[in-house]
Structure formats: structure tokens, C-alpha cells
N, C-alpha and C positions, 0 to 999 in steps of 0.2 A: 436434459434440458429442453422444454417444448418450444415451438415458434414462440417467440418473444422478443421485447424490446428493453434496452436499458440503457442508462446514461452514467457515463464516467465523471466522476467529481469528487475529490478529497474533501472531507468535511472542514480542513482548515479554509476551505475557499467560501464557505458559506458566509453571509453577513451575519455581522454582530457589533454591538456598541463596544467590544472590548478588544478590537484589533485583530483579531483572529477568529475564524469559525470555531464553534464549539458544540458540545451536545447538548444544548438549551434549545429555547423556544425555536429558533432558525432550523434546527434540523427537523422540527415537526410541521412547521409551515413548509419545508422542502418535501418532506415526505406529502404531504397533500398535493403539492403542485405536480410531483411524480405520477400520483395515483390518479389524478385528473386529466393527465396526459396519455393514459393509458400504459406506463411504464411498470414493467414487472422487476427488473433488476437496477439497484443503484451499486455501481462499481465504485469501491474505494480503494485508495492505495494503503501500504500496511499503515495501522496506526499504532505503532509502536513509539517509545521516547527517541526523537531524531538525534543523531550526533551534532559537532560543531557545524557541519554544512548544512544543517536542517533537513537532509535528505531523508524521506521515511524508509528508504533503502540502506541505509548506513545506521540503523538503530543500535541504542545500547544494551538493547534486550530484544529477543524475538517473542518474549511472553509478556511483558510489562506492557502497560498501555501509556499512551503520551500524557503528560500533565497538562499540555498546552490545550488538549481538548475538552479539559474539564470544564464545564459551565459554571461559572459565577452564579446565575440565576438560579441552576438547581441545586448548588449550595446553599443560598438563601431560603429557598423552599425546604429544606433540610435542617434550618434554624442555625447554620453555621456561619453565616454572613448577615448583616444588617443593611439597609439602604443606603446609609451613609459610607458603607464600604465601597460601594459599587460607584457612588456619586464621584470618587476621587479620581475616576479613571480619566487618564490625559485624553487629548484629541487626536485620535488614531486616524491614519489616512483610510478612506474607503475602499480603495482601488487594489491596494498591496498591502501585505503584511510587512510592517516596520518590526523587524524581530528585535532589533537593538532597543526599542522603547517597549514591546510588548512582554517580553519574556521576564525582565525585572519586576515589572509591574503586576504580572500574572504571579509569579514565585512569591512576592509578598502576600499577595492575595490569598494564596493557598497555605502560606505560613499561619496567616490569621484564623483561616476555616480550621485547621488543625488545633489551634490552641482554644477555639470556640468548642471544638468536639471533646477535647479533655475536661473543658469547663461545664459544659451544658448539654451534652448529646444526650438525646433521649435513651432510655432502656432498649427499645426497639432498635434504634440505630447502633447502639453499643452490639446487642446480640447479632446483628447484621454483619458487622464487622469482626466479630469471632468467628462467626461462620466462614466469611470469606477467607480468613487465614487458614483456618482449618481445611478449606477446599484448594488451597493454593501452595501445599507444603511443597510440591517438586520443583517449585521455581521461587516463591517468594522470598524466602528467608536469604537466599543466596542473592538475588537481586536487590533486596533492601540493603544487605551488608555492603555490595558494590558500590550501589550509588549513594550512600553515607560517607563509606571511606573515599570515593572521589570526591564528594564535596570538599571532605576535610584534607585532600591533597590539591585544591586549586583546579579540581577539573581536569587534571591531567591523567593521560592514559594510564591504564593498570600496570602497563609494561616500564612505567617510569617510577612507581610506587618502591619501596625500599624491598630488598630481595626476599625477606621473610614473607612479606605479602605477596608479592610476585607469585612465590612458590607455595602460597597456602599453608604455611606452617601451621600445625594446629595452636600451638601456644600465641601465634599473631593474630590467629582469628578469634580466640577466646578473648585476648585481650582488646582489639578492637570492637568486639560485639558489647564488651561491657563499657568501654569509653563512649561507644557513639550509640549507646540504648536510646537515647531520646530523639535521635535523627534517623536511627533505624525504624523506629515506630512512626516517625513522621512520612518515611518514605512508604510503609505498608499502608498508612491511612489514605495516602495520595492515590495508591494502586486502588484501594477500596472506593474512593470517589469515582474514579475511572469506570472500573468494572459495574458500580452501581447503575453510572449513567447510561453506560453502553448496553445494559441489560433493558433498561427503559426504551432506548430506542430501537432495540430489536422487538419489543413488545410493540411498541408505536407502529413500526413497519408492518409487522404481520398482520395487525388490526388493517391496514389498508392495502394488504394484498401486495406489498412491495417487499423482495426479497433482497438480501445484501450478498454481492458478490466481493470476497475480500482477496487478499493478496498475501502470497507467502514466497519472499525472497528464496532462492536457493542457498544462497550465501549469507553468514552474519558476519558483522563488522568484527575487526580485531579488537577494539577497544569495546568489547562488550561483556555483560556478566556470565555470558554462556562459554565465551573462550576462556576467560578468567577462572570460571567454576568449574569447566570440564577440560583442561589443556590435553587430557589423554585422547580427544576425538578429534584432534586437530594434527595436522602435520607441522610441530614445532620443534626448534633444536633444543639443547640443552639449558639456554638461557629462555626459552619460551619465545623466541621470537619465530615467524614463520620461516620456514625453508623454501615453499613455493607460494604463489598467490594466484588469485584468478583474474581472469580478464578475457578479452575475446580477439581474434585476428582483423585485420583489416576489413572494414565494413563501411555501410552507407554513411556512418556517423564521423568515420575517423580514418584516412590513410594510413595510419600507424596502429591501427587498433585501439584498443582501450584496456587500460590498465588499472583494475578495480582495486586490487590489493588485499582483499579479502582472504584470510588463510583456508587453505584448503582441507576437505575431511580425510582422516583416515579411514578411509572405507572399511578395511578390514578390521579395524577395532570396532566399528558401527555393527558389522555383521556379526562378531563374536558375541555380541549380547542380544541379538535378535533386533537391532535397531531400535532399541529401547528410547533412546533419546528422540529420534525422529517420530516416533508412535506417539509421544506425547506433545512433540511440536506440532503435528498435524491434527492431533485430537483438539488441541487448544484453538487452533485456525479455525477449525470446524464448529467449534462453540461460538467464535466471534462472528461468523457467517454462513451463509446457507449454502454456499458452495465458494470455492477458493480456486483462484488462478495461481498457478505454478509458476513463477517466474524461472527465465531461462532453463525451460524444460530440457533443452538440448544436454546441457549439465549431466542430467542423469545417466544419459548414455555416454558420454564424454565430454571432459570440459577442457578449455584452455589454460594450461598451465605454464606459469612463469616464474624463474628463478627470483626469489625475493629481493637480490640486490640488483635486479635488471631494471633499468628506468623505461624501456619501451615494450610493447606487448609483442612487437614482431618476432622476438626470439623465442616464443612459447612453442608448445607441442599438445597435441591433444592426447590426453590421459583419460583411462576408462573410468566411467561412474559405475555406481550399484547396479544400475538395470533394473530388471525384474525380480530381483531378490528384494529389494526395499520395498517395492509396490505389494509384493507377496506379503510381506511380515505386515504392511499396514492393512491390507484386506482383512488377513486372518484376525487382526485385533480390532479392527473398526468397522469392518463390514465393507459397505460401499463407499466408493470413493467419488465425493462430490466435487471434481477437479477439473479444471480447463488448463491445457498445456498450451504456455506460451512457446510455440515453437517457430520463434523468429530467428532471422540470423543466418549462419551459414549450417544448413541442415542437410545432413548425410542420410543414407539408408537407413543406419541403426536407429537414427532418432525417429524416424517415420515408422519403422517396425515397432518399436518401444511403444509410441503413442498409440499404434493401431492394435496391440496386443492387449494393452491396458483399456482399450475402448474408451479413450479420452477425447472430447473434441479439442481441435486445435484453433489457430487464430489467422485472420487474414485482414491486412490493412489496406484500405482501397487508396491509400496516397501512393503505396507501392505497387499499385495495379496496373499502370498505364504505360508502361515500357514497351516500345515498338517490337525490338527483336532481342533476345527472343520475348514472346507474350508472357506477362507473369500469371503464376497461378494464382495471384490474387485478383485478377480481372473477373467481373461478375460472371460471366458465362462460365467460368471454370469452377465456381464455388460449388460445394458438397453439403449435405446436411449437417453432420457432425464437424461443426465450425462455428465461431463466434467472429462476426467481422465488424471491423471498427472504420470508421471514415480516418481516425489516427488514434494513438496514445498519447499517455503524459509526456512520452519521450519526443513525439512528434511536434513540428510545427502546427500552429491550427490549419484548417484547410484553406483557409482564406491567405494566410500567409504563406503557406506552401504552394499554391496555384499561383501567386503572384511574384514570390522571391527566390522559389527553389526548383520548382518543376521546369523540365526541359521544354524547348519548343514542342518536340515530339509528343510529350506527355500532355502539355495543354490540348494539343490539336486533337488526339486520339480521345481524350475525355470529353471535349466536347461533341465530338462526332458522337460518341457513343452515348452520351447523356442527352444528345439533341437540343442542346444550349449554346445561349450567346456568352456564358461565362459571368453573367450580371450577379448571378446568385449561386456561385460554385459551391458552396457550403450545402445548399439545399439541394443541388444536385447530387451531391456525394452522398448526404443522408437519404434520399428517394433511392438510390441504387443500393444502398445498404439495405434499407426495410424490404426492397423488392428482392433482395437475393433469397436463393433457397437455403442459406445459412440458418440453423435453428435460432440463433441469437443474434441479433443486431445491436450493437454498443455504440453510442455518441458521445465524445465528450460534449458536455455543457457549453465551451467555447465555440464549437461549431454551430450549435443549436441557435447560439445569439450572433453568429456572424462575425466573430471577433478575429482580428489582425494577429500578428505575430507577436506583438507585446503580450499578449494573453497567453502565449504558451507557458505551460506548467514547469517543463525541465528542459535545459539543452544538455544533452549526456557530453561528458568531458569538461563543460565549464563549471566552476566552482561556485561562482557569484551570481546572484539575480533570479535564481530557480526556487521553486516550491512557494511562491509568494502571492500567485494570482488569487483574487478575490470577486465574488460576485457583487454586482449592485443592483441596485432597483430595475432598471430598464432590462436587465438580462433575464429577469425573472417576470417579464409582461405576458399576460394572460393571452396575447394575441400569438406570441411563441409558442405557449403552452398549446393553445389551440390548432395551430399549424403543424406542430409535432403530433398530437392525437389523430390529426385527418390521416397522417401517412401511416401511424401504427395499426389504425384500425382499418384503412384501406389495404394493407399488405397482409392483413391476417395476423397481426402480432399483440392485438389487444387482448385483456384477459376476457373470460366468458362472461358474456353479459354486459361488456361495456359497450354503451349506446354509440350508434353513429353520430359522429360530430358534425356538426354544419357545414358545408364547402366553404 
């Protein structure tokens, strides 16, 4: 990863007349904005179907794409929706995603597009769908069946389904595939729509010189097609309930740690078949993006294991991960590993050793960089080249919110001294420090470019409600913000080759 700059923004946060950002015209307009600012990397969060909390990190599949990102405008271009279909959109709020209103409306719209596909899709579109199905056999049939059965059971978790379905008895699978044939095909078409539009996004980004940085969570949700479809790969009991779950010990975000609840892997079983499931998972992630951030990288060295019947994370223990064996299998099968290690949290020597052995860049967060004693490794004078530096991430408060509401007096004082600032534009202070860093890549959440407060943060770890709903509005895409960002990108040598010097 050469010296460059990036912006962190999930596509759901883009402007759109349909209540939630999607892969339609606003994506292409945003790519123009990024390219004009000299930005090389657009970092997104996982783009898979979110679970009930709408968290992209609790997806119902690690292979499928989120139906909520499908663009109605692109479906209209394919002849699957009419102008009148889109005119029926409710009056959605511009600043936040109102999931309770958006999701039912968009579900009905997708159902209409599926009906129109069956009625009048062109031969070319049908051929593209058939090709997509043929290329997705390693995940699509299981996911489509899972999603259809889940819908037929009032969207309850698969562990609450009838026991013959929970245990995937062959006769039960045959029965439900036959009974839900139309619903299964609808799920396959929904995935076709997503991946067709995502491919168009990839092509448009490449045309503008913008590369995508994706996100691969280490764990998957219990209520997912993968755990239902491959229970042997997870540490489950005879009733297919988890025996142990994932979490982290007490940290910056919680005095009692975080109990995530994801089932843990049976790494011995994964190793026995050469990590085949992981190879397909990483291959798929690298087809979605140019490079991929490995969320919770420390879990590949050792993860925090908590008994499934415990209600707090403090009683957990460190359990060994797959280490180099997994990455050796990935490298042998896939070649180079365009990965970024999210090495945050309680980082022990074995995690550092693993990252260095693999030659992966790590991460630094400037909001964590200004503790007084001891000085943080994230303070800019301690940065190194093989690093991606952020002002903050999707889990942090915005820089303005952090500075005024969370930073200690000592942190504020050291930051102002370090930046030679009065704090009136602290977000630009941190952006400048990130751009000036020796770190190969500097990534800025769009909320920090816009100077937004804590109401604009994307997620608050451990808080169930109110997250993942942030959206951009017009002033946050102002050309003056773009030009000011471009000036810093160019000044600190992060602009693409041939990018013209912006006016001061």
C-alpha cells in the first residue's frame, strides 16, 4: 500500500431519496468527490445482510450482499421498476436512517422488481443471472434456502426452527426446498441484483482511480447461513447451541469487557480440511474489494473465550487461534494477501509477532494517541510506515465529539501543544496530523472531514439502539470541504500521481 489517503464511510450513509444510501447515482457522485479530493481509498464496513440490530458486523451471511444497498434507480435502468414505483416512496428523513420505515418499503420494492424480472427481463439479463448462479454455488444455494426458511418462520433464529431443520435432516431440506422454491429463487435474484450493482461500483471506482478497502469480521453471527450450514466448523453442543462465545476483556469501551456472543471456531476441524471455508471466505472478500481490513486481528493469535451461559465477559480466558497455519493456507491458495490487520485492543507480543511475520500493516487511532503517561504508540512521532492511521473509526466518537466530551484534560492539553492549535478546528488538527504521518495510508471518517459532533457517530460499542443510522447531507459534501481536504492530501504527498496542486 503506497503512501495515500482514504475516507471511511459506509454506503448506507450516502444521500438518497429512498431513506438509505445505496449503490445507485449517489455512489457515482461520491466517487467523483473522492477522486477530486485526491483520495485513493474508500473504506466501507461489511456489506452483507445485517441482522436485527442492523449492525454490518452481525450479518446473516458472510457471503451474501445486503438487499438494503440495492439501488431502485439501477433496477429501473434494468427495466425492473417503473417511474411510478419510485414515486410512491414515503418522506424519509435526510439525516438518519429510519429503518422501521425504510426496510418494509424497500422489501416491497424488491418484490416488485423480482416479479418484473420473471415477467419481462431481457435475454441478456436472464443469461447474466444464470451465470451468477453458476459462479456462486459454494454459498448461494445454502444462503437462499436459509433466508427463505427464515422468512417462513417469522424471521426467528434458525436455532428456534423445528429440530429436523436445525439438524439439516436431508428429508427436511428436500421438503423445504420444494415448498419454498419461489421464495428461494427470489432470494437468488435479490443477490443477483446486489452483485450486479456492486460490480458496476467496482468498475466506476477503478475508472476514477479509487480503490475499495473492505472489511472482514473475524467472527460470524450465530444466526447466520454459515453456522446453520456448517455447524461442524463451530464449537456447538449436541443441540447446536454454542458452548463458548467471543468477546473482549475490559477495555476503553467497557469496564466489564464486551460479550459479543458469536460462536467460536473449531480450529482443529478447519485445519483438517486445509482451511477450505476460510479460503473461500477470503477469496470472496478480495473479489468485493481491492484490499480488506481484518477486523479483530488479535483473535487469529488468541481470542477471548467466554462460556456461553455467562452474562459478562470478565470471566473469559485467552484461547489460541490458528496463527500462521491459516495464513499459510491462504497464501498458498490465493497468492498475495492484500490485508490490513486491525490490531487494536489488548495487544500481546504474539499478536505483534504474527502481524510482522505476515508482513501486514497495522492500525493507529489518533484519538488514542495523546495519553500522558505512558505515551501512546499511536502518537504521530511513534508511527511507522507499515501502518494505516485513522483520526477515529466507526466505533469511535467523531473527533469533535471525542475532544469535547470524552478526552481528558491531559489529552486535550497534549494534543493542542502537539498540533500548535487553539482547538477551534480540532478535527482539521487531527486530519493534518494523520496526513503528515509517516504511515503509508491515512484514513479519515467523513464525519471528521465535515467537523460533525457526537450525534453523527456511526456506532457506540455495547449500545444496541441508535447506531448505524448516520447519513450525509448536502453541506457535508461541500466543494470547499473537498478542496481543503485535497490541499492536505497533496501537501503531504498522498495524492495520486499527476494530481494537480490545489489552490491554497
